C-alpha positions in Angstrom: 19.6 -30.7 -45.8 20.2 -29.4 -49.3 20.7 -25.6 -50.0 19.6 -24.4 -53.4 18.8 -21.2 -55.2 15.3 -21.4 -56.7 15.7 -18.5 -59.1 12.2 -19.1 -60.6 10.7 -18.2 -57.3 13.5 -15.7 -56.3 14.3 -17.5 -53.1 17.0 -19.6 -51.5 15.8 -22.8 -50.0 16.7 -25.4 -47.4 15.2 -28.7 -48.5 14.9 -32.0 -46.6 14.1 -34.7 -49.1 11.1 -33.3 -51.0 10.1 -30.8 -48.4 11.2 -27.1 -48.5 11.7 -26.4 -44.8 13.1 -22.8 -44.9 13.2 -20.0 -47.5 14.9 -16.7 -47.9 13.1 -14.5 -50.4 15.3 -12.2 -52.4 15.3 -9.4 -55.0 18.2 -9.6 -57.3 19.5 -6.1 -58.0 22.4 -5.2 -60.3 24.9 -4.8 -57.4 23.1 -6.3 -54.4 20.8 -9.0 -53.2 17.9 -7.6 -51.1 16.5 -10.1 -48.6 13.1 -8.9 -47.4 11.8 -12.1 -45.7 12.9 -15.5 -44.3 10.7 -18.2 -43.0 11.1 -21.7 -41.4 8.3 -24.2 -41.2 6.6 -23.6 -37.8 7.1 -27.1 -36.6 10.9 -26.9 -37.3 11.6 -23.6 -35.6 14.2 -23.5 -32.9 16.4 -26.1 -34.5 18.9 -23.7 -36.1 17.5 -24.0 -39.6 17.0 -20.3 -39.9 20.7 -19.6 -39.0 21.8 -22.3 -41.4 19.7 -20.9 -44.2 21.0 -17.3 -43.6 24.6 -18.5 -43.4 24.4 -20.3 -46.7 22.5 -17.4 -48.3 25.1 -14.9 -47.3 27.9 -17.3 -48.5 26.1 -17.5 -51.9 25.8 -13.7 -52.0 29.5 -13.4 -51.2 30.3 -15.9 -54.0 28.3 -13.8 -56.4 30.4 -10.7 -55.8 27.3 -8.7 -54.8 26.5 -7.0 -51.5 23.4 -7.7 -49.4 20.5 -5.5 -48.3 19.1 -7.2 -45.1 15.5 -6.0 -45.0 14.5 -9.0 -42.9 15.1 -8.5 -39.2 16.4 -12.0 -38.8 19.1 -11.5 -41.5 20.1 -8.2 -40.0 20.3 -9.8 -36.5 22.4 -12.7 -37.9 24.8 -10.3 -39.5 25.1 -8.3 -36.3 25.8 -11.5 -34.3 28.3 -12.7 -37.0 30.6 -9.8 -37.9 32.4 -11.8 -40.5 29.5 -11.0 -42.8 29.4 -7.3 -42.0 31.4 -6.5 -45.1 28.6 -7.8 -47.3 26.1 -5.2 -46.2 25.4 -2.6 -48.9 26.5 0.9 -48.1 
């Protein structure tokens, strides 16, 4: 799986070959990245791809020096389950 930032579509993507299998849409704000929605192809759900996408997305946000606004319930749940990312949440 390849992780990439598709800035043209404002989304992070997990790609398998030529197929985008998971996306995390984002809004790039001056001091934070807002993540309103994530999605995994229905036929690939339950294989950990959502967690991998969110982990890599949060790592990218950390590398950017910005905070994150987790509007998507899955991202918020992931952060709650992985407290090492709690410091990224915007105040």
